[in-house]
Backbone bond lengths (Angstrom), bond angles and torsions (degrees), N, CA, C in turn:
res aa  C-N    CA-C-N  psi(-1)  N-CA   C-N-CA  omega(-1)  CA-C   N-CA-C  phi
1 Q - - - 1.458 - - 1.509 111.24 -
2 V 1.323 114.98 149.96 1.468 122.36 177.77 1.521 107.61 -124.90
3 Q 1.315 115.79 134.79 1.459 121.46 175.01 1.528 108.28 -109.77
4 L 1.326 115.06 137.43 1.460 121.47 -179.65 1.521 108.95 -123.70
5 V 1.312 116.24 130.98 1.463 121.38 179.84 1.524 108.55 -126.23
6 E 1.329 115.44 118.40 1.462 121.64 -179.46 1.527 110.40 -93.56
7 S 1.312 114.56 155.43 1.461 121.31 173.68 1.524 108.73 -155.40
8 G 1.330 115.70 164.59 1.457 120.22 173.35 1.509 115.51 106.69
9 G 1.322 118.44 -4.59 1.451 119.37 178.41 1.516 111.44 -71.95
10 G 1.327 115.23 173.00 1.463 119.08 178.72 1.501 111.77 161.70
11 L 1.325 114.69 -164.88 1.462 122.99 -179.34 1.522 109.06 -105.33
12 V 1.333 115.82 131.05 1.453 120.43 -179.20 1.529 108.57 -143.26
13 Q 1.301 116.72 153.52 1.455 120.75 177.90 1.534 110.99 -82.17
14 T 1.308 115.53 159.98 1.467 120.87 175.78 1.523 109.87 -54.12
15 G 1.331 114.69 133.65 1.455 120.77 -178.25 1.505 114.28 91.30
16 G 1.315 116.74 -9.28 1.456 121.03 -178.42 1.519 112.88 -81.65
17 S 1.324 114.72 -176.20 1.470 121.27 -177.07 1.521 110.61 -131.91
18 L 1.317 114.64 152.53 1.453 122.85 171.81 1.524 108.26 -144.16
19 R 1.311 115.13 153.34 1.460 120.46 175.23 1.518 108.76 -124.43
20 L 1.321 115.92 118.30 1.455 121.50 176.73 1.530 109.67 -93.67
21 S 1.321 115.21 144.57 1.460 121.58 176.14 1.515 109.23 -125.00
22 C 1.314 115.92 150.08 1.467 121.52 177.53 1.524 107.19 -140.83
23 A 1.314 115.55 111.63 1.458 121.79 -177.73 1.530 109.83 -99.72
24 A 1.315 115.75 128.93 1.461 121.48 -179.90 1.518 110.46 -101.31
25 S 1.320 115.25 144.75 1.460 121.56 175.06 1.524 108.84 -143.97
26 G 1.319 115.75 168.50 1.459 119.95 -177.90 1.513 110.65 95.96
27 S 1.319 116.60 -132.92 1.468 121.90 -176.55 1.519 110.60 -82.12
28 I 1.317 116.21 62.39 1.464 120.60 -173.66 1.517 112.68 -67.83
29 F 1.317 117.43 -21.07 1.455 120.51 179.06 1.523 111.32 -64.46
30 S 1.331 116.86 -19.30 1.466 121.41 -176.48 1.525 113.15 -89.11
31 I 1.324 117.18 -2.91 1.463 120.77 -174.62 1.519 111.53 -82.78
32 S 1.322 116.04 137.44 1.463 120.63 171.22 1.524 107.92 -113.11
33 A 1.311 118.52 -99.08 1.460 121.05 -178.48 1.529 111.16 -75.64
34 M 1.316 114.78 150.38 1.457 122.41 173.37 1.518 108.57 -134.23
35 G 1.322 115.86 165.60 1.452 117.10 178.87 1.506 112.59 178.29
36 W 1.326 113.52 -166.47 1.457 121.66 -176.70 1.521 110.73 -133.44
37 Y 1.321 114.66 137.88 1.449 123.35 167.14 1.531 106.67 -115.39
38 R 1.325 115.56 166.82 1.456 120.14 171.47 1.518 110.14 -143.00
39 Q 1.324 115.07 153.45 1.454 121.09 178.26 1.523 108.96 -129.38
40 P 1.332 117.06 102.64 1.463 119.87 176.89 1.532 110.38 -68.60
41 P 1.307 117.99 160.78 1.467 120.70 -179.85 1.527 111.67 -57.44
42 G 1.326 117.15 127.15 1.453 121.73 176.98 1.518 115.60 73.77
43 K 1.327 116.80 8.25 1.466 119.92 -177.72 1.529 110.67 -123.15
44 Q 1.333 114.51 171.59 1.458 119.59 179.17 1.527 110.76 -80.66
45 R 1.318 114.62 158.73 1.456 120.42 176.39 1.520 109.43 -66.92
46 E 1.331 116.83 138.70 1.464 121.61 -178.62 1.518 110.43 -132.66
47 L 1.327 114.82 148.70 1.450 120.37 -179.92 1.527 110.12 -73.53
48 V 1.319 116.25 135.80 1.465 122.02 178.94 1.527 110.48 -105.22
49 A 1.327 116.60 -54.54 1.460 120.22 -175.94 1.517 110.15 -160.29
50 T 1.331 114.80 150.79 1.460 120.38 177.33 1.523 110.00 -133.77
51 I 1.321 115.72 155.68 1.453 121.18 175.06 1.521 108.17 -144.23
52 T 1.331 115.75 131.40 1.458 119.84 -179.79 1.527 109.77 -82.88
53 S 1.320 116.16 173.77 1.455 120.35 178.05 1.527 110.82 -64.81
54 G 1.333 115.97 -24.74 1.461 120.08 178.48 1.508 113.79 -88.24
55 G 1.333 117.35 -4.61 1.457 120.38 175.54 1.522 115.45 100.73
56 S 1.327 118.54 1.69 1.460 120.17 176.85 1.520 109.53 -71.69
57 T 1.326 116.11 139.41 1.460 120.97 -174.49 1.524 111.44 -121.73
58 N 1.331 114.01 157.77 1.457 121.48 176.14 1.518 107.63 -147.83
59 Y 1.335 116.82 143.06 1.457 121.45 -175.50 1.524 111.24 -131.91
60 A 1.309 115.37 150.88 1.445 120.77 167.92 1.527 108.40 -67.12
61 D 1.333 116.29 146.63 1.464 119.77 -178.91 1.527 111.67 -57.43
62 S 1.322 116.55 -33.91 1.463 121.43 -174.98 1.525 113.13 -67.77
63 V 1.328 117.60 -17.06 1.467 119.66 -177.00 1.522 113.11 -118.09
64 K 1.320 117.47 -4.66 1.467 120.43 -179.40 1.528 110.89 -57.15
65 G 1.317 115.92 134.83 1.451 121.04 -179.76 1.521 114.24 85.14
66 R 1.334 116.57 -11.08 1.478 119.92 179.99 1.526 111.70 -116.50
67 F 1.321 116.92 -35.42 1.469 122.09 -177.78 1.520 109.77 -107.60
68 T 1.328 115.57 146.87 1.458 121.44 176.07 1.518 109.18 -133.72
69 I 1.324 115.74 125.75 1.450 120.43 176.30 1.526 108.49 -100.31
70 S 1.320 115.38 140.87 1.457 120.08 178.44 1.522 108.79 -145.79
71 R 1.319 114.23 169.01 1.471 118.63 -172.55 1.514 108.97 -146.85
72 D 1.315 115.42 133.27 1.459 122.14 175.24 1.523 106.67 -113.63
73 N 1.306 116.13 98.98 1.470 119.58 -175.63 1.531 111.83 -67.36
74 A 1.321 116.30 -28.35 1.471 118.84 178.71 1.525 111.34 -67.29
75 K 1.322 116.45 -30.57 1.464 121.40 179.91 1.523 112.01 -101.45
76 N 1.347 116.19 0.11 1.469 120.63 -179.57 1.523 110.89 53.78
77 T 1.311 115.42 43.44 1.458 121.18 -174.61 1.525 110.10 -132.06
78 V 1.328 115.45 140.19 1.454 121.58 172.88 1.525 108.04 -116.74
79 Y 1.315 115.28 144.08 1.456 121.94 -176.18 1.528 110.56 -121.30
80 L 1.322 114.72 154.55 1.454 120.60 171.44 1.521 107.32 -133.54
81 Q 1.320 115.14 106.48 1.464 120.61 176.10 1.515 107.71 -87.72
82 M 1.321 116.50 121.87 1.457 122.18 -176.04 1.513 108.84 -117.24
83 N 1.317 116.25 115.49 1.460 122.60 178.80 1.523 110.82 -115.34
84 S 1.309 115.85 164.45 1.479 121.37 178.19 1.522 110.84 49.62
85 L 1.307 115.57 48.67 1.461 119.86 -175.68 1.521 111.88 -66.61
86 K 1.338 114.22 147.28 1.455 122.53 -179.23 1.522 109.03 -123.50
87 P 1.328 117.71 159.17 1.476 119.07 176.22 1.532 112.63 -55.86
88 D 1.334 117.44 -31.20 1.471 120.34 178.79 1.528 112.57 -67.30
89 D 1.311 117.78 -13.03 1.467 120.73 176.67 1.531 111.97 -82.26
90 T 1.325 116.90 -6.36 1.454 120.52 178.43 1.527 110.34 -60.97
91 A 1.321 115.83 124.74 1.468 120.66 -175.75 1.523 109.20 -177.02
92 V 1.330 114.11 169.34 1.460 119.50 165.05 1.525 106.65 -90.07
93 Y 1.308 116.14 126.65 1.458 121.89 -177.81 1.525 109.28 -101.54
94 Y 1.340 114.70 129.90 1.459 121.70 -177.62 1.520 110.34 -117.52
95 C 1.297 115.70 131.15 1.453 122.06 173.08 1.529 108.65 -87.54
96 Y 1.331 116.63 147.32 1.453 119.72 174.30 1.528 109.98 -138.41
97 A 1.320 114.59 160.19 1.464 121.52 175.33 1.524 108.25 -141.64
98 D 1.307 115.55 133.79 1.462 120.84 -179.62 1.525 111.08 -97.97
99 R 1.295 115.43 137.93 1.456 120.82 172.19 1.523 108.38 -68.60
100 Y 1.312 117.21 145.56 1.460 121.56 -172.23 1.521 113.00 -59.35
101 D 1.336 117.77 -29.05 1.464 120.65 -177.33 1.524 112.20 -96.32
102 G 1.333 116.43 6.08 1.450 119.67 177.11 1.511 114.92 76.40
103 R 1.301 117.19 8.04 1.468 120.01 -175.17 1.519 112.92 -83.38
104 N 1.324 117.07 -11.80 1.462 117.46 -178.04 1.522 110.32 -156.01
105 R 1.280 115.61 150.22 1.464 122.71 172.15 1.520 106.35 -126.11
106 Y 1.314 114.92 126.99 1.461 120.84 -179.65 1.524 109.09 -101.24
107 W 1.336 115.29 147.77 1.460 121.00 -177.25 1.521 111.06 -126.29
108 G 1.326 114.64 146.99 1.456 120.61 169.01 1.514 110.03 -83.04
109 Q 1.330 115.20 178.72 1.457 120.44 -175.07 1.530 112.43 -84.21
110 G 1.315 116.78 -13.20 1.453 120.31 179.69 1.516 112.39 97.16
111 T 1.326 115.60 147.29 1.457 121.51 175.69 1.526 108.23 -137.26
112 Q 1.326 115.65 136.17 1.462 120.73 -174.72 1.521 110.42 -82.96
113 V 1.320 115.26 131.87 1.464 122.44 171.49 1.526 107.27 -119.99
114 T 1.320 116.09 123.93 1.459 121.31 179.28 1.517 108.73 -124.48
115 V 1.328 115.52 125.19 1.464 120.98 179.94 1.524 107.78 -112.81
116 S 1.306 116.81 117.28 1.456 121.24 -178.09 1.529 110.25 -88.80
117 A 1.328 114.39 148.27 1.468 119.76 -178.05 1.522 110.98 -74.52
């Protein structure tokens, strides 16, 4: 099992920045890709960004050029640096980690990000 704990959410004004962190514990040796999803109010969960164990990244079109995902394997932590935030970025952000064999996906509890106009 893998446990994921997110931190760093909060309230920020339009144009501001936040940095989310997600610390993994437990069977961390089994983790391959990690990333972030978000769920805006009244909408479905959507993929924001992913990073492989080798450091390759992928982003949703809506956040390209504004968000940066990174990973510190020594600290078993993945980060999401969010710049130039917009009200449309308001959502609960969830960290995830994939088991190396694809048999499981672990989720964090979510952290609220609110961007005021």
